[in-house]
N, C-alpha and C positions, 0 to 999 in steps of 0.2 A: 641645657635649658632645650626644649622638645622645638624640634623643625615648624612645629604649626607657630610657636609663638616667636620665633626667630623670623620669621615670614610675615608675621603681622608687624614685627618692628619694622624692618624693610619698608612696608606699605605705609608706614606711620613715616618715616624719611620721606619716602614718594611722594607723599602727598602735604609734606611738612605741617604735620600735626604733632605737636610735644608728647602728649600724652591721648590714651582712650580709656575709658570707665566704660569695662565688661560687666554688664550685669545680669543679661538674659539666661536662662536655666541651660539650655542647650549650647549658647556660644561658651558657656562656663565649662560644660561638658566636654564641648570641641577643644577647649585649649589646654583644660587640665586633668581632664579625665575623672573631675568629681561630681556628685549627684547629690546637690544640698537645695532640699526645698526650704527657704528660710522664713517662707509667710512673710508677715509684715515688716520683718527685721532686714535690715541693710545686707546687701551681700554683693559685693564688689572686687572685680580683679582690675588693678591699675597698672596700665603697660606704659614703660617709657621708649623712648626710641633706643636705649641701650640699657644694661644691666636687668637685675632680676625684678619682676612685676610684684607689686604687692598686692596681698587677697588679703582684704579685710572680711571678720568675719565675727558673729557674735561668740563667745565664748561658751554659750550653748550647745554649739555645734564642733564636733570634737573634728579635726581634720589632720592625718598623719603627715609628716612632714615630707616634704618634696624639694629638688636641686632646681625645681623648675620657678619659683617664687617663693616669696618671705612672706612671711604671715605677720600680720597685725590684728590681734584681739580687742575687742571693746566687750563690755556689758552694758545693760538693760539701763545702770545708772549715769551712762553717759549717752552725750550728744553723738549719736553717729557721725553726723555730718561734718560735727566738729572734728573729729577724729578723720575723716577723709581729707577734709580739707586743707588739715596740715600739711597733706603729702602733695597736693596740686602744686605744681611749681613751673607750668608753661601759661606760654599766652595764648595758646591756641589746643583745646580739648576738644576729643570726640565723645561722643556717648553712643553707645550701641541702642538698637530698639528695646523697647519695652522697659525701660526704668521707669517708677512711678515717677509723675509731673511732680510730687510732693517732695522727692528727694532731689530731684532737679532745680527745682525752684530754689529750695535753702540753700544746694549748695552755690547756684550763681551769686545769691545776696551775702556768702560767705566769703566765698573768692571770686575776684574780678578776673574774667577771663574772655575769650570767646570762645562760646561752646559753639559745634560743629554737630551734624548729622553723621556717625559712623557706619550706621547701617551699609552702605554698597561697599565699605571695603572689607567689611567683614564676610559677607553673601558673595564677593567675588572669590576670597579664599577657600570660602567651605564649599562653594561650587566646583570646583576639582579635586576629586576622590584622589587619595592618594592609593598604594598598592593595598594595603590593609583594609581601607574603606569599599574599595571595589570588591575585594574577596567576602567582605560581610555583605553587601549588596546582592550579591551573586547568589550567597546562600539563604538569606532570607527571601528570594524569590523563589529558588528551590521548593523550600518549605513552602511557600504559598501554591506552588504546583501541586504538592501532595494533599494538602487540604483540598484544594479545589477537586482533585481526582477521587479525594473521597465522599465529599459531599454530595456527587450525582448520584450514590447509590441511596441516598437518603431522598431524593427528589421523587416523590410517587405524587401520584393522583388525591386530592384531599388535603394535604400538610398544607400549614401557611407558613407566609414569609417569614411571619414573628419564629414559628418553630425551626425551619433552616436556620435561622440567623441565630438562634441558640444554639444548635447542634455546632455550628461554624467556632461558635465561642469554646466549646468542648475540644472539637477538634486541634484549633489551635494549641491549645495548653496540653495537648498531647504531641504535636508535632514541635512546636517553635516556644511555648510559653506563653505569648498573648499577641491579642490583634494590635496592629497600629491604628486602627480605628475602628469604629462601628461600623459593621458592614451594611451594604445595604443592598436589600433582596427584593427585588420589584418584580410583581406576574403580571401580567397582561397588561391593562390601561395604566396602571401605577407606574410602568417603565416609562412613561413620557413624562415624568417625572425626574430630571438627572439625579436629585438628592434626597429621591423616595426614601421614606423612612419603615421597617417591617411593620407591616400590621398585620390581622388576621384574614387577610383575603387568603382565600384557598385554591389551590392550584387546580386547573380544569382542561380539559383536551384543548389543544389549539395557543394556549395560552405562552408568549415570550415569557424569558427567565432573564432576570437581569442579576448577577450576581457581580458586586463591586465589595473586594476585600483584600486586608494586607497583615501581618506581621512583623514582629520583630525578628532581628539575628543579632547579639552583642551591641544592643540597642539602636542598630538601622534596619529601617523601614523597606518593606516590598507594598506593591499596591498592582493589580491586577484585574479587570474586568472581563467578562464572558458573556456572553448571550446565549442562550439555549432557547429550544423550543419542543415542548412536551407532547408527543405522539405524532406531531404533524407541521410540520413548518410553515410558519406564518410569516408575514412581513418579509415575501419571500426576495421582492427585489432592493429591498431595504438592507437587509442584512449584506447583499451581496455588495451594496454600495458601500456600506462604512466598511467592510472589510478591504476593499480597494484602497480606499481613503487611509486607512489604517496603513497597507502595505507602502504606499506610495509615499507616505510621508517619512518610512523607514527608510527606503529607498536612496532618500537624497542625503543622509545624516553623513556627516565625515567633518572634520576640524575644516574650518574656514567657511560653512556656509551660516546664514543667519538663521537665529531662531523664526524669524518671521517667514523666511522662505519655507522651512518644515512646516509653518502653520498654513501659508498657501497652499503646499502641495495637497494635502489633504482637504482643506476647503475647496479648492476646484475639482476635485471628484465627487463632492457632495453636489456642489453646486450645479455643475453641468449634467449632472442627474434629476434635476430639478428639484432638492431638496433642502437646498443652501437657507432659507430661513427657518428650517427646522435642526440645523447645526448652531446651538446657543452658547456654547461656551468656548472657551479656548481648547485649542490643541494637545495642550500638556502643562505640565508644572515641573521643577527641580522636589528633589527627593533625597531623604539621607537620614541624618538623626531625626528630621520631621516629616512627616508626608509631604505636606506643601512647604515647599522652600522656592527661594528664588534659583532659577530666574524662568519666566514662562515662556512658554513654545506659543506666540499669539501673533497676531497681526501688528502690534503696539511695539511689542521687544525686538529690535533689530541688532542685539548682540550677537558676536562673532561667536560661533559655537567652539569648543576646545577640547581637548585630549583630555580626558578624565570627568568630563560633565555628565551627570545621568539624570534624566528626566523622564514622563512618561508621554506616551504619542497615545489619545484615547479618544478619537472622532466618535460621534453618535450622530444619532437620528432619533428625534423625539416627537411622536405624534398624538396630540391630544386625544383622549377616548380610544385609543387604538392601542398605545403600546409605544414601546422604544428598544433601539438597539446601540449599545456599545461594547466595544472591542479596544481594551487598553494595555499595554506593553509598557515595559519600563527598558531603558536603552540604556547602555553605556556606551559615549564617544570613545573610541581608539585612535590611535595614531594616524591609521590609514581608512577608517571607515567608522562601524559600529556594530555592537554586540547586543543582541536581544537578550535579556536575563532570564526572562521566564519562556519556558518552553511547553505550557500547555496549550493542546491543539487548539486552533480557531476555525477548523472546518469539522471537529467531530462535534457537532452543536444540538443534535437531534438525542432527546431522552425516551424511552419507551416505558 
């Protein structure tokens, strides 16, 4: 059985939980390597404290044999919850996030037990990237760097946000295969919206340009933001403040610090410069198979940082009707410090 499943079984024992129901697409991918979109049909990996897990899957979906679990097929003429219920044999059952309540409520009726939230247990396991995951994350960021390098050549007066976003899709197909999320491209005043969607707004001299983008490598995501200026640097002091906030947060990252301390390091730079109320979001988020994963680099997350954790550092300042600046890096916590995964310049920001 693979190490990830063994780690999960150890977590079940440590938390005195008899079984856990894994249903989320990315959790199943993480623990089994399988990519199955089952639609409305039940798809569950049931993991016990010991022995092989059982994978419940409709016979419409072909699953190749694996030494990591035993297969239990059912068909559309059967009640899938009744099939699953026959294998529930504990008194304390954990359920991962995103399982439709229709399935869970039926199971609670079919099989009496104490059902608990298993989300945190799984999040803790997935937050620590193993050596292979770290390599995938690094390559994903290298690919992201390359696309950012290429897109600069398309940024010219009169192009629209939408045009640049479409070119990004093409470049990602050439370099990595696909985007990990729809890129944010925001010119000038549109940059004041942290989640701006590309529009027909055309580029003009003096505009700030926010590009927030990412791609996949072996299913693992990258995520990076750079802010440029077209022909002349505007929002001059704002850019410098955000850059210093980004660097201040990265500088304190190592095992043993708190995620909230990292957020504080970035936030204090911006507050001391008088822009505190314009930094409107958390400093960062976890990342891996999904672009946004636990845990948050925020004032409310006091979790201790551990080696192998990967998250973003992305302070920003957003000024209504003027524009915004965000600078985002992905970092990997090492045994004695931190590695910044993307290398694209944060000081080469002027585009002629």
